[in-house]
C-alpha positions as CSV (number, residue, x, y, z in Angstrom):
1,M,-28.4,6.3,-9.0
2,A,-31.4,7.4,-10.9
3,A,-32.1,10.1,-8.4
4,L,-28.9,11.3,-8.6
5,F,-29.0,12.0,-12.4
6,G,-33.0,12.3,-12.5
7,D,-33.0,9.8,-15.3
8,A,-34.5,6.6,-15.8
9,A,-31.9,5.1,-17.9
10,A,-29.1,5.7,-15.3
11,P,-28.0,2.1,-14.0
12,Q,-29.4,-0.3,-11.2
13,F,-27.1,-1.4,-8.8
14,E,-27.6,-4.3,-6.4
15,T,-27.4,-3.3,-3.0
16,G,-23.9,-4.1,-1.3
17,W,-21.0,-3.7,1.1
18,L,-18.1,-1.9,0.9
19,W,-14.9,-2.9,2.0
20,P,-13.7,0.1,4.4
21,C,-10.7,0.8,2.3
22,N,-13.2,1.9,-0.7
23,V,-15.5,4.0,1.6
24,Q,-13.5,7.4,1.0
25,A,-13.1,6.4,-3.4
26,W,-17.3,5.8,-2.9
27,Q,-17.3,9.1,-1.3
28,C,-15.7,10.8,-3.8
29,W,-17.4,9.1,-6.6
30,I,-20.6,10.6,-5.3
31,G,-18.8,14.0,-5.3
32,V,-18.0,14.0,-8.4
33,Q,-21.5,12.8,-10.1
34,T,-21.9,16.8,-11.4
35,Q,-18.6,15.8,-13.8
36,W,-20.0,13.8,-16.4
37,R,-19.1,14.6,-19.8
38,V,-22.2,14.1,-22.3
39,G,-22.3,13.8,-25.9
40,M,-25.0,12.9,-28.3
41,G,-24.8,9.2,-27.0
42,G,-25.3,10.6,-23.7
43,R,-22.6,10.0,-20.7
44,E,-18.9,9.3,-22.6
45,G,-17.2,9.6,-19.1
46,L,-15.7,12.0,-16.4
47,D,-14.2,15.5,-16.9
48,Y,-11.0,14.4,-15.4
49,S,-10.1,18.3,-15.1
50,G,-13.6,18.9,-12.9
51,V,-12.5,15.6,-10.7
52,R,-9.3,17.1,-10.2
53,V,-10.6,20.5,-8.9
54,Y,-13.2,18.1,-6.3
55,L,-10.1,16.1,-4.8
56,D,-8.1,19.7,-4.6
57,E,-11.1,21.2,-3.1
58,C,-13.3,18.8,-1.3
59,T,-10.7,16.0,0.3
60,S,-7.1,16.1,2.0
61,L,-5.9,13.6,-0.2
62,C,-2.4,13.5,-1.3
63,G,0.1,10.7,-2.9
64,D,-0.6,7.3,-2.5
65,E,-4.2,7.8,-1.1
66,R,-5.0,10.2,-3.9
67,R,-3.9,7.8,-6.6
68,E,-6.1,4.9,-5.2
69,V,-9.1,6.9,-4.6
70,F,-8.8,8.0,-8.2
71,K,-8.0,4.7,-9.5
72,G,-11.7,3.7,-7.4
73,I,-13.2,6.3,-9.1
74,C,-11.9,5.6,-12.5
75,A,-13.0,1.9,-11.9
76,A,-16.6,2.7,-10.9
77,E,-16.7,5.2,-14.1
78,V,-16.0,2.1,-16.2
79,A,-18.6,0.5,-14.5
80,S,-21.3,2.6,-15.0
81,L,-20.4,3.5,-18.6
82,E,-20.7,-0.5,-19.0
83,V,-24.2,-1.1,-17.3
84,W,-25.6,1.8,-19.4
85,A,-24.0,0.6,-22.8
86,Q,-25.7,-2.4,-21.6
87,Q,-29.2,-0.6,-20.7
88,A,-29.2,1.1,-24.3
89,K,-28.5,-2.4,-26.2
90,E,-31.1,-3.8,-24.3
91,R,-33.4,-0.9,-24.7
92,A,-32.7,-0.8,-28.7
93,N,-33.4,-4.6,-28.9
94,N,-37.1,-3.8,-27.3
95,N,-38.0,-1.4,-29.6
96,Q,-37.5,-3.9,-32.8
């Protein structure tokens, strides 16, 4: 992930395997990495209007399949934000 963001503070994930039903959501997750909203404290969440445009322009998903992929993107977003928050907390504790 650090290579995607050019950020040494990017979350570190263990190598793992995706269930086949999650591959489409993961591919879309990778595709929306330019859609982060960034504030004074860093990334705050995805810009869902940008995510919608990505899904409209770069996929042929619709209906339940699109909703499931969006849920997967949101789950990955929450997991990333949690990891970044934990990393920031650890950095703050190490700097004390």
